[in-house]
KESE-959111 format. One line per field, with one value per residue (C-alpha): residue number from 1; x, y, z. Coordinates in nm, 2 decimals, padded with zeros to 4 digits, m for minus. Example, Ala and Ser with C-alpha at 12.3 -4.5 7.8 and 13.67 -1.06 7.14 Angstrom:
REM KESE-959111
n: 1/2
east: 01.23/01.37
north: m00.45/m00.11
up: 00.78/00.71
//
This chain:
REM KESE-959111
n: 1/2/3/4/5/6/7/8/9/10/11/12/13/14/15/16/17/18/19/20/21/22/23/24/25/26/27/28/29/30/31/32/33/34/35/36/37/38/39/40/41/42/43/44/45/46/47/48/49/50/51/52/53/54/55/56/57/58/59/60/61/62/63/64/65/66/67/68/69/70/71/72/73/74/75/76/77/78/79/80/81/82/83/84/85/86/87/88/89/90/91/92/93/94/95/96/97/98/99/100/101/102/103/104/105/106/107/108/109/110/111/112/113/114/115/116/117/118/119/120/121/122/123/124/125/126/127/128/129/130/131/132/133/134/135/136/137/138/139/140/141/142/143/144/145/146/147/148/149/150/151/152/153/154/155/156/157/158/159/160/161/162/163/164/165/166/167/168/169/170/171/172/173/174/175/176/177/178/179/180/181/182/183/184/185/186/187/188/189/190/191/192/193/194/195/196/197/198/199/200/201/202/203/204/205/206/207/208/209/210/211/212/213/214/215/216/217/218/219/220/221/222/223/224/225/226/227/228/229/230/231/232/233/234/235/236/237/238/239/240/241/242/243/244/245/246/247/248/249/250/251/252/253/254/255/256/257/258/259/260/261/262/263/264/265/266/267/268/269/270/271/272/273/274/275/276/277/278/279/280/281/282/283/284/285/286/287/288/289/290/291/292/293/294/295/296/297/298/299/300/301/302/303/304/305/306/307/308/309/310/311/312/313/314/315/316/317/318/319/320/321/322/323/324/325/326/327/328/329/330/331/332/333/334/335/336/337/338/339/340/341/342/343/344/345/346/347/348/349/350/351/352/353/354/355/356/357/358/359/360/361/362/363/364/365/366/367/368/369/370/371/372/373/374/375/376/377/378/379/380/381/382/383/384/385/386/387/388/389/390/391/392/393/394/395/396/397/398/399/400/401/402/403/404/405/406/407/408/409/410/411/412/413/414/415/416/417/418/419/420/421/422/423/424/425/426/427/428/429/430/431/432/433/434/435/436/437/438/439/440/441/442/443/444/445/446/447/448/449/450/451/452/453/454/455/456/457/458/459/460/461/462/463/464/465/466/467/468/469/470/471/472/473/474/475/476/477/478/479/480/481/482/483/484/485/486/487/488/489/490/491/492/493/494/495/496/497/498/499/500/501/502/503/504/505/506/507/508/509/510/511/512/513/514/515/516/517/518/519/520/521/522/523/524/525/526/527/528/529/530/531/532/533/534/535/536/537/538/539/540/541/542/543/544/545/546/547/548/549/550/551/552/553/554/555/556/557/558/559/560/561/562/563/564/565/566/567/568/569/570/571/572/573/574/575/576/577/578/579/580/581/582/583/584/585/586/587/588/589/590/591/592/593/594/595/596/597/598/599/600/601/602/603/604/605/606/607/608/609/610/611/612/613/614/615/616/617/618/619/620/621/622/623/624/625/626/627/628/629/630/631/632/633/634/635/636/637/638/639/640/641/642/643/644/645/646/647/648/649/650/651/652/653/654/655/656/657/658/659/660/661/662/663/664/665/666/667/668/669/670/671/672/673/674/675/676/677/678/679/680/681/682/683/684/685/686/687/688/689/690/691/692/693/694/695/696/697/698/699/700/701/702/703/704/705
east: 00.00/00.10/00.36/00.56/00.86/00.82/00.96/01.25/01.35/01.34/01.55/01.80/01.82/01.90/02.17/02.33/02.35/02.39/02.73/02.57/02.35/02.44/02.12/01.85/01.51/01.25/00.88/00.59/00.34/00.01/m00.15/m00.11/m00.05/00.25/00.39/00.36/00.54/00.82/00.87/00.88/01.15/01.35/01.32/01.47/01.75/01.84/01.86/01.58/01.39/01.45/01.27/01.15/00.95/00.58/00.55/00.29/00.34/00.26/00.56/00.79/00.66/00.74/01.08/01.17/01.04/01.24/01.56/01.50/01.46/01.78/01.98/02.29/02.58/02.69/03.05/03.12/03.42/03.59/03.60/03.63/03.35/03.19/02.87/02.71/02.77/02.48/02.36/02.21/01.93/01.70/01.35/01.16/00.78/00.69/00.34/00.19/m00.12/m00.31/m00.04/m00.25/m00.18/00.19/00.10/00.14/00.47/00.63/00.99/01.18/01.55/01.85/01.74/01.57/01.23/01.15/00.79/00.64/00.27/m00.01/m00.15/m00.01/m00.10/00.18/00.43/00.29/00.14/00.45/00.66/00.61/00.73/00.64/00.88/00.88/00.81/00.53/00.62/00.48/00.55/00.91/01.02/01.07/01.45/01.44/01.19/01.39/01.70/01.51/01.38/01.72/01.87/01.61/01.61/01.98/01.86/02.09/02.28/01.97/01.94/01.75/01.73/01.71/01.44/01.23/01.28/01.14/00.84/00.77/00.80/00.54/00.31/00.33/00.26/00.60/00.49/00.80/00.61/00.46/00.80/00.95/00.68/00.68/01.06/01.03/00.80/01.04/01.32/01.12/00.99/01.32/01.15/01.33/01.20/01.06/00.88/00.73/00.62/00.45/00.28/00.16/00.02/m00.14/m00.48/m00.50/m00.15/m00.19/m00.50/m00.34/m00.03/m00.19/m00.56/m00.62/m00.67/m00.96/m01.07/m01.01/m00.71/m00.76/m00.71/m00.35/m00.33/m00.21/m00.52/m00.51/m00.13/m00.13/m00.42/m00.24/00.11/00.10/m00.02/m00.22/m00.42/m00.11/m00.02/m00.04/m00.40/m00.26/m00.05/m00.34/m00.57/m00.31/m00.27/m00.65/m00.64/m00.36/m00.58/m00.79/m00.49/m00.29/m00.03/00.29/00.32/00.16/00.27/00.35/00.21/m00.13/m00.07/00.03/m00.29/m00.49/m00.33/m00.46/m00.81/m00.80/m00.67/m00.80/m01.08/m00.86/m00.52/m00.33/m00.16/00.22/00.43/00.63/00.31/00.32/00.69/00.65/00.36/00.55/00.85/00.64/00.49/00.83/00.98/00.69/00.77/00.42/00.53/00.84/00.96/01.13/01.32/01.40/01.04/00.89/00.65/00.54/00.45/00.26/00.19/m00.16/m00.21/m00.14/m00.41/m00.65/m00.58/m00.63/m00.95/m01.09/m01.04/m01.17/m01.49/m01.79/m01.75/m01.38/m01.42/m01.68/m01.46/m01.14/m01.32/m01.45/m01.11/m00.93/m01.20/m01.16/m00.79/m00.80/m01.06/m00.89/m00.55/m00.69/m00.63/m00.99/m01.06/m01.39/m01.41/m01.51/m01.89/m02.02/m02.20/m01.95/m02.05/m02.09/m01.84/m01.46/m01.32/m00.99/m00.69/m00.65/m00.96/m01.03/m00.72/m00.89/m00.65/m00.35/m00.07/00.09/m00.18/m00.12/00.18/m00.03/m00.33/m00.10/00.02/m00.33/m00.51/m00.41/m00.56/m00.88/m00.89/m00.84/m01.12/m01.35/m01.27/m01.35/m01.66/m01.92/m01.77/m01.79/m02.08/m02.31/m02.08/m02.19/m02.36/m02.06/m01.83/m02.06/m02.05/m01.67/m01.64/m01.86/m01.66/m01.32/m01.45/m01.58/m01.26/m01.05/m01.26/m01.20/m00.82/m00.84/m01.03/m00.76/m00.49/m00.67/m00.84/m01.16/m01.31/m01.44/m01.30/m01.29/m01.67/m01.61/m01.90/m02.15/m02.06/m02.06/m02.41/m02.55/m02.41/m02.49/m02.83/m03.04/m02.88/m03.09/m02.85/m02.82/m02.50/m02.64/m02.76/m02.44/m02.22/m02.46/m02.45/m02.06/m02.08/m02.32/m02.11/m01.79/m01.97/m02.12/m01.78/m01.66/m01.95/m01.89/m01.53/m01.62/m01.87/m02.17/m02.35/m02.70/m02.57/m02.37/m02.67/m02.87/m02.59/m02.54/m02.91/m02.92/m02.61/m02.74/m03.08/m02.91/m02.67/m02.95/m03.16/m02.87/m02.80/m03.16/m03.20/m02.90/m02.98/m02.64/m02.45/m02.12/m01.84/m02.01/m02.32/m02.11/m01.95/m02.28/m02.41/m02.09/m02.11/m02.48/m02.39/m02.14/m02.41/m02.64/m02.37/m02.32/m02.69/m02.64/m02.81/m02.52/m02.71/m02.85/m02.50/m02.34/m02.60/m02.51/m02.14/m02.20/m02.39/m02.09/m01.85/m02.10/m02.10/m01.72/m01.66/m01.91/m01.72/m01.38/m01.27/m01.26/m00.96/m00.95/m00.97/m01.05/m01.41/m01.30/m01.18/m01.52/m01.70/m01.49/m01.57/m01.94/m01.90/m01.69/m01.98/m02.21/m01.97/m01.88/m01.51/m01.43/m01.60/m01.42/m01.09/m01.15/m01.23/m00.92/m00.69/m00.81/m00.80/m00.44/m00.32/m00.48/m00.32/00.02/m00.02/m00.12/00.11/00.38/00.48/00.55/00.21/00.23/m00.02/m00.24/m00.33/m00.56/m00.30/m00.26/m00.64/m00.66/m00.37/m00.55/m00.87/m00.67/m00.51/m00.86/m00.97/m00.66/m00.71/m01.07/m00.94/m00.69/m00.39/m00.24/00.11/m00.02/m00.26/00.03/00.24/m00.06/m00.12/00.25/00.24/m00.07/00.11/00.41/00.20/00.01/00.33/00.46/00.14/m00.10/00.15/00.22/m00.03/m00.33/m00.64/m00.60/m00.26/m00.41/m00.67/m00.41/m00.20/m00.50/m00.48/m00.11/m00.14/m00.39/m00.13/00.14/m00.10/m00.17/00.20/00.27/00.46/00.26/00.50/00.51/00.13/00.11/00.35/00.15/m00.17/m00.04/00.06/m00.29/m00.45/m00.23/m00.37/m00.73/m00.70/m00.64/m01.02/m01.19/m01.55/m01.50/m01.31/m01.47/m01.58/m01.22/m01.08/m01.31/m01.23/m00.85/m00.85/m01.04/m00.78/m00.51/m00.70/m00.70/m00.32/m00.24/m00.44/m00.23/00.08/m00.06/m00.07/m00.40/m00.42/m00.35/m00.57/m00.86/m00.82/m00.81/m01.12/m01.30/m01.22/m01.32/m01.65/m01.73/m01.68/m01.89/m02.17/m02.16/m02.20/m02.46/m02.63/m02.58/m02.50/m02.39/m02.11/m01.76/m01.72/m02.01/m01.86/m01.65/m01.45/m01.75/m01.93/m01.65/m01.61/m01.98/m01.90/m01.70/m01.82/m01.80/m01.49/m01.29/m01.37
north: 00.00/00.36/00.50/00.18/00.30/00.12/00.41/00.47/00.11/00.12/00.43/00.27/m00.04/00.17/00.36/00.06/m00.15/00.13/00.00/m00.33/m00.14/00.06/00.26/00.31/00.45/00.57/00.56/00.71/00.44/00.51/00.66/00.62/00.99/00.98/00.67/00.85/01.15/00.93/00.75/01.08/01.20/00.87/00.90/01.25/01.14/00.85/01.08/00.90/01.23/01.60/01.76/02.04/01.80/01.79/01.41/01.17/01.00/00.68/00.74/00.80/00.48/00.28/00.43/00.35/00.00/m00.05/00.07/m00.15/m00.46/m00.37/m00.12/00.04/00.20/00.56/00.55/00.92/00.87/00.65/00.34/00.01/m00.23/m00.53/m00.40/m00.73/m00.73/m00.70/m00.36/m00.41/m00.17/m00.14/00.01/00.10/00.13/00.32/00.32/00.08/00.03/m00.09/m00.31/m00.40/m00.06/m00.16/m00.41/m00.17/m00.04/m00.37/m00.39/m00.67/m00.73/m00.77/m00.58/m00.59/m00.46/m00.34/m00.26/m00.09/m00.14/m00.17/m00.47/m00.80/m00.96/m00.77/m01.03/m01.30/m01.10/m01.05/m01.35/m01.72/m01.75/m01.54/m01.25/m00.98/m00.90/m00.76/m00.46/m00.45/m00.22/m00.19/m00.41/m00.25/m00.26/m00.11/00.15/00.25/00.28/00.50/00.72/00.77/00.84/01.11/01.27/01.24/01.14/00.84/01.02/01.06/00.84/00.53/00.67/00.33/00.22/00.53/00.52/00.16/00.26/00.56/00.33/00.10/00.40/00.49/00.14/00.09/00.30/00.46/00.76/00.82/00.78/01.02/01.29/01.26/01.28/01.61/01.75/01.63/01.82/02.13/02.16/02.05/01.76/01.47/01.12/01.11/01.44/01.33/01.00/01.18/01.43/01.15/00.93/01.22/01.27/01.64/01.73/01.51/01.70/02.03/01.94/01.79/01.83/01.56/01.26/01.01/00.70/00.62/00.50/00.14/00.20/00.25/00.08/00.22/00.43/00.61/00.67/00.80/01.03/01.20/01.23/01.56/01.82/01.98/02.21/02.36/02.50/02.87/02.93/03.03/02.71/02.50/02.64/02.57/02.21/02.17/02.27/02.03/01.74/01.79/01.76/01.46/01.38/01.34/01.63/01.95/02.23/02.53/02.77/02.62/02.67/03.03/03.09/02.91/03.13/03.44/03.30/03.17/03.49/03.76/03.87/03.85/04.00/04.15/03.86/03.86/03.58/03.60/03.47/03.16/03.11/03.14/02.90/02.65/02.68/02.59/02.29/02.17/02.22/02.02/01.74/01.76/01.83/01.78/02.01/01.94/02.26/02.18/02.10/02.35/02.09/01.98/01.63/01.51/01.17/01.04/00.97/01.33/01.42/01.18/01.31/01.67/01.60/01.41/01.73/01.97/02.16/02.13/02.49/02.46/02.14/02.31/02.61/02.42/02.19/02.50/02.66/02.34/02.29/02.65/02.62/02.30/02.44/02.77/02.61/02.32/02.40/02.34/02.17/02.36/02.71/03.00/03.04/03.36/03.46/03.49/03.25/03.35/03.08/03.10/03.03/02.85/03.05/02.85/02.75/02.59/02.36/02.03/01.76/02.00/01.79/02.10/02.10/01.74/01.80/02.05/01.81/01.53/01.73/01.83/01.50/01.33/01.63/01.59/01.22/01.33/01.58/01.34/01.07/01.31/01.47/01.25/01.33/01.70/01.89/02.05/02.25/02.58/02.59/02.76/02.49/02.22/02.40/02.42/02.06/01.93/02.14/02.01/01.65/01.69/01.83/01.57/01.30/01.46/01.45/01.08/01.02/01.21/00.99/00.68/00.56/00.38/00.26/00.40/00.75/00.72/00.77/01.14/01.18/01.00/01.23/01.55/01.48/01.38/01.70/01.94/01.82/01.91/02.26/02.57/02.83/03.05/02.86/02.51/02.45/02.55/02.34/02.04/02.07/02.05/01.74/01.56/01.67/01.52/01.21/01.17/01.17/00.91/00.68/00.72/00.63/00.33/00.21/00.29/00.45/00.46/00.62/00.87/00.97/01.04/01.25/01.45/01.53/01.65/01.86/02.03/02.09/02.26/02.46/02.58/02.68/02.89/03.06/03.14/03.29/03.52/03.58/03.45/03.17/03.05/02.79/02.55/02.54/02.47/02.18/02.04/02.04/01.87/01.59/01.53/01.52/01.24/01.02/01.09/00.97/00.66/00.58/00.60/00.94/01.10/01.39/01.49/01.45/01.66/01.93/01.94/01.96/02.24/02.43/02.38/02.53/02.81/02.92/02.89/03.10/03.36/03.38/03.39/03.07/02.83/02.60/02.25/01.97/01.60/01.70/01.75/01.40/01.27/01.49/01.35/01.00/01.08/01.20/00.88/00.67/00.86/00.79/01.16/01.11/01.44/01.63/01.43/01.49/01.87/01.88/01.68/01.87/02.21/02.10/01.96/02.27/02.51/02.32/02.33/02.71/02.73/02.47/02.39/02.08/01.88/01.95/01.80/02.04/01.74/01.41/01.59/01.61/01.23/01.19/01.38/01.18/00.86/00.96/01.07/00.72/00.56/00.79/00.73/00.35/00.38/00.58/00.31/00.53/00.26/00.40/00.74/00.56/00.37/00.69/00.87/00.59/00.58/00.96/00.92/00.65/00.87/01.16/00.94/00.81/01.16/01.30/01.04/00.75/00.43/00.23/00.45/00.30/00.54/00.39/00.05/00.17/00.29/m00.03/m00.23/m00.02/m00.06/m00.44/m00.44/m00.26/m00.52/m00.80/m00.64/m00.60/m00.96/m00.87/m01.12/m01.16/m00.78/m00.78/m01.03/m00.83/m00.51/m00.70/m00.84/m00.49/m00.37/m00.67/m00.61/m00.25/m00.36/m00.64/m00.39/m00.35/m00.65/m00.53/m00.19/m00.29/m00.63/m00.50/m00.39/m00.71/m00.92/m00.73/m00.73/m01.10/m01.19/m01.00/m01.21/m01.53/m01.43/m01.35/m01.67/m01.86/m01.69/m01.80/m02.16/m02.17/m02.35/m02.45/m02.10/m01.95/m02.17/m02.07/m01.70/m01.73/m01.91/m01.64/m01.36/m01.53/m01.59/m01.23/m01.12/m01.35/m01.20/m00.86/m00.93/m01.26/m01.37/m01.75/m01.79/m02.03/m01.89/m02.01/m01.78/m01.46/m01.22/m00.91/m00.67/m00.86/m00.76/m00.41/m00.34/m00.41/m00.08/00.28/00.43/00.64/00.33/00.13
up: 00.00/m00.02/00.21/00.24/00.05/m00.29/m00.49/m00.25/m00.27/m00.65/m00.65/m00.41/m00.63/m00.94/m00.75/m00.59/m00.91/m01.16/m01.27/m01.39/m01.65/m01.96/m01.93/m01.66/m01.74/m01.49/m01.60/m01.39/m01.47/m01.28/m01.58/m01.96/m02.02/m01.78/m01.94/m02.28/m02.14/m02.00/m02.33/m02.51/m02.27/m02.31/m02.69/m02.67/m02.43/m02.66/m02.96/m03.14/m03.20/m03.13/m02.84/m03.06/m03.28/m03.22/m03.28/m03.16/m02.82/m03.01/m03.24/m02.93/m02.77/m03.08/m03.12/m02.76/m02.78/m03.10/m02.93/m02.62/m02.85/m03.04/m02.83/m02.97/m02.78/m02.80/m02.93/m02.93/m02.69/m02.95/m02.73/m02.90/m02.85/m03.01/m03.19/m03.13/m02.76/m02.53/m02.40/m02.06/m01.96/m01.66/m01.70/m01.38/m01.40/m01.08/m00.93/m01.19/m00.98/m01.29/m01.44/m01.75/m01.89/m01.93/m02.20/m02.49/m02.34/m02.24/m02.36/m02.52/m02.54/m02.32/m02.02/m01.68/m01.56/m01.21/m01.12/m00.81/m00.77/m00.52/m00.71/m00.59/m00.92/m01.08/m00.94/m01.18/m01.46/m01.67/m01.56/m01.59/m01.23/m00.92/m00.91/m00.65/m00.29/m00.08/00.13/00.48/00.78/00.89/01.17/01.51/01.45/01.10/01.20/01.50/01.29/01.04/01.33/01.47/01.13/01.06/01.40/01.49/01.83/01.88/02.15/02.37/02.68/02.58/02.23/02.06/02.30/02.25/01.87/01.88/02.08/01.85/01.55/01.71/01.77/01.40/01.28/01.12/00.82/00.66/00.53/00.88/01.05/00.80/00.85/01.23/01.24/01.05/01.31/01.59/01.42/01.35/01.70/01.86/02.05/02.21/02.15/02.50/02.45/02.12/02.28/02.57/02.34/02.11/02.38/02.58/02.43/02.51/02.40/02.09/01.98/02.05/01.85/01.55/01.59/01.33/01.55/01.47/01.66/02.02/02.23/02.12/01.75/01.66/01.32/00.99/00.92/01.25/01.23/00.88/00.94/01.23/01.08/00.88/01.13/00.84/01.06/01.21/00.87/00.78/00.65/00.31/00.29/00.39/00.12/m00.14/m00.01/m00.02/m00.39/m00.46/m00.34/m00.65/m00.89/m00.99/m00.73/m00.94/m01.18/m01.06/m01.28/m01.08/m01.33/m01.25/m00.88/m00.93/m01.13/m00.86/m00.59/m00.77/m00.77/m00.41/m00.25/m00.49/m00.24/00.07/00.00/m00.29/m00.45/m00.52/m00.65/m00.32/m00.14/m00.35/m00.30/00.08/00.07/m00.13/00.10/00.41/00.23/00.12/00.47/00.62/00.38/00.24/m00.11/m00.32/m00.59/m00.93/m00.99/m01.35/m01.45/m01.21/m01.08/m00.74/m00.63/m00.32/m00.17/m00.24/00.13/00.21/m00.04/00.12/00.47/00.36/00.18/00.48/00.69/00.43/00.50/00.27/00.15/00.09/m00.11/m00.33/m00.38/m00.46/m00.70/m00.89/m00.90/m01.03/m01.29/m01.41/m01.42/m01.63/m01.87/m01.92/m01.99/m02.20/m02.57/m02.69/m03.02/m03.06/m03.21/m02.98/m02.97/m03.13/m02.82/m02.54/m02.27/m01.90/m01.79/m01.85/m02.19/m02.29/m02.38/m02.70/m02.91/m03.25/m03.23/m03.33/m03.46/m03.44/m03.29/m03.15/m02.87/m02.77/m02.53/m02.33/m02.33/m02.22/m01.92/m01.81/m01.88/m01.55/m01.36/m01.55/m01.45/m01.09/m01.07/m01.26/m01.00/m00.71/m00.87/m00.70/m00.36/m00.40/m00.24/m00.49/m00.72/m00.87/m01.20/m01.36/m01.22/m01.37/m01.71/m01.71/m01.58/m01.86/m02.11/m02.01/m02.00/m02.35/m02.49/m02.30/m02.47/m02.81/m02.74/m02.66/m02.98/m03.18/m03.02/m03.15/m02.83/m02.91/m02.58/m02.26/m02.28/m01.89/m01.90/m01.96/m02.21/m01.99/m01.70/m01.92/m02.05/m01.70/m01.56/m01.84/m01.96/m01.64/m01.61/m01.66/m01.80/m02.11/m02.22/m02.16/m02.52/m02.69/m02.46/m02.48/m02.86/m02.84/m02.63/m02.87/m03.16/m03.03/m02.90/m03.24/m03.39/m03.14/m03.22/m03.59/m03.58/m03.36/m03.62/m03.40/m03.69/m03.53/m03.21/m03.41/m03.62/m03.30/m03.15/m03.47/m03.50/m03.14/m03.19/m03.50/m03.34/m03.04/m03.25/m03.48/m03.18/m03.04/m03.37/m03.43/m03.09/m03.16/m03.52/m03.64/m03.80/m03.67/m03.70/m03.46/m03.67/m03.98/m03.81/m03.70/m04.06/m04.18/m03.92/m03.99/m04.36/m04.28/m04.12/m04.42/m04.66/m04.45/m04.49/m04.86/m04.88/m05.07/m05.22/m04.88/m04.72/m04.99/m04.93/m04.56/m04.66/m04.90/m04.62/m04.39/m04.65/m04.73/m04.36/m04.32/m04.64/m04.52/m04.19/m04.36/m04.18/m04.47/m04.49/m04.63/m04.37/m04.38/m04.47/m04.83/m04.84/m04.71/m04.97/m05.25/m05.13/m05.16/m05.51/m05.59/m05.45/m05.70/m05.98/m06.02/m06.04/m06.21/m05.93/m05.67/m05.85/m05.85/m05.48/m05.38/m05.61/m05.49/m05.12/m05.14/m05.33/m05.08/m04.78/m04.94/m04.97/m04.60/m04.44/m04.70/m04.89/m04.57/m04.41/m04.05/m03.89/m03.83/m03.99/m04.24/m04.52/m04.49/m04.51/m04.83/m04.97/m04.86/m05.04/m05.35/m05.36/m05.36/m05.64/m05.85/m05.81/m05.93/m06.23/m06.31/m06.23/m06.00/m05.97/m05.86/m05.62/m05.45/m05.42/m05.26/m05.01/m04.92/m04.87/m04.64/m04.43/m04.39/m04.27/m04.03/m03.88/m03.82/m03.67/m03.51/m03.50/m03.67/m03.47/m03.51/m03.68/m03.97/m04.03/m04.04/m04.29/m04.54/m04.49/m04.62/m04.94/m04.97/m04.93/m05.22/m05.43/m05.34/m05.43/m05.76/m05.83/m05.74/m05.43/m05.22/m04.93/m04.89/m04.90/m04.62/m04.40/m04.44/m04.38/m04.06/m03.94/m04.01/m03.83/m03.53/m03.50/m03.56/m03.30/m03.02/m03.01/m03.16/m03.10/m03.25/m03.56/m03.64/m03.98/m04.07/m03.93/m04.14/m04.46/m04.41/m04.30/m04.62/m04.82/m04.64/m04.73/m05.10/m05.09/m04.91/m05.17/m05.45/m05.26/m05.27/m04.89/m04.89/m04.53/m04.39/m04.66/m04.55/m04.18/m04.27/m04.49/m04.21/m03.96/m04.20/m04.28/m03.91/m03.83/m04.13/m04.02/m03.67/m03.82/m04.09/m03.97/m04.33/m04.33/m04.69/m04.76/m04.78/m05.14/m05.25/m05.10/m05.29/m05.21/m05.25/m04.97/m04.73/m04.87/m04.78/m04.41/m04.37/m04.41/m04.75/m04.70/m04.61/m04.93
//
């Protein structure tokens, strides 16, 4: 459990045995966003990519995993070495309390892995044999030794004896011993004096004023709840510590805390940065927080957060939740454009940044904090209406960010919470915000092949956005987006003309506002014209869109994945036109763009791989086709339920290529699997021999064919 010293032991191991490893990597592993940040840092330190590059976290992960599986030495010193000799590395996953999230990051190669976790199953999850130890409380001897070391009280009469007794009072918990030793030093207490104060009820309450339970309960929970003397803090320090309890424990950016301090103390005193520095100093000296000077971040133990929250008043919890939510929302680079009618709640500093990879590093830093406030929301006394609006808004945008990164499941229940919180509100800004939530949720459902749910969300979004615009007598960017997304669902239903009309309405509004720039929408519009057989019109749309994006973003357009999407659609068009070499070139260009923006393992990268495999099959490069197909299947297989249609289609392609290679047994197995998945989707029980490629193409949405 927390407070037992897992992290410290891992640190000591790394220091003690550092000479036995060529490289040691430390990964904060309690949340995917933090693992991604660590892998990006490792990639930069290894020289696999430049820190100035705005590359996908997925790209960084793959680069690091590739290096770990085949590490190379830095030979800048000119030392001679055998290039084939082993390079030993150690990677430490710290606080992997949900060890399953390590699956996508698990290294291979000539190295060692050390994990700290609260989950005992971690010892057997990644190893064929039980590997690891459980940490319990320190023994009396070890605890006393730690007490004496930290208090420098070994010269006291009966110092060892009293250190042992105090260790027993604190339940042998290293964190509690460490914190209490700090109080002893700060107040210049002897071990006897501390023991007397701690065991005397009146003095104990006076000293800490955080005691719970009675004299008979001296277990871990009691000891840890009385160890930090929180209510003895300066009121300013305590307020900041209360705010910290609503943020992720490991990486608390100080610029957020400075902004928070302005909000907390604006009505009480004139804020100066020196006030924050003084507050930070007290918290550090009390061992309640730690500071990383280089990163300008604070960290706090989760048990400290729990203890502070347990003592927080109802009003304070409500206020601090509202402040944290506002901080996160204002600093989150929103993917949605600003509403035409300025809302009554706060607005983000950056807006209209959808799909731009430049926003992802900021989102990655803030996302763990969003997870934290979402986790604590149900325990917060009735938040204000503005706090609920801002909370719903940041959840919605955080869900959009996860979709952009290729996540397909769960979204940490952000959308369910956002709708449940926003829908009942009575507020002038409710309709606009709820329209945004349904808009993004519709996109999520569409990309997850939940077409019916997507259609319902898009209709609701358009209805709400139209209502807002009619009330204000305006048209705006959000209304244009709502038309476009409804148009996409119309196209999926085969209503191409109606869908095109909605897309034209979207462009008409954007051009009237002076905000028109080609995006992936032009690719979808061209796909609709292709479905209608209007290839010249599709060609014109794509050519115009690609030319305009080159003018805006240059030849190597890495603003987002959008240039890759246009190239992917152009490849499909060129293939239909019989211009196969141009088609393959366009699809290779699309894959390159996806790799440099959204990552090599994104579902869109799998989609273009399917097309490239078709090219290889056509060119007679069947082994290359199988390799690319397997890469696509690996990506699709990350979520079998969501991508069953894509899996069925690509598996069928694999069966046909294997058949060409005269690998009859493997081809039969692949065909059987593909037909089984198709039957699960369509309930069509036709025999495999009667099915053709078109039967599997119809399984996927029109712009994937």
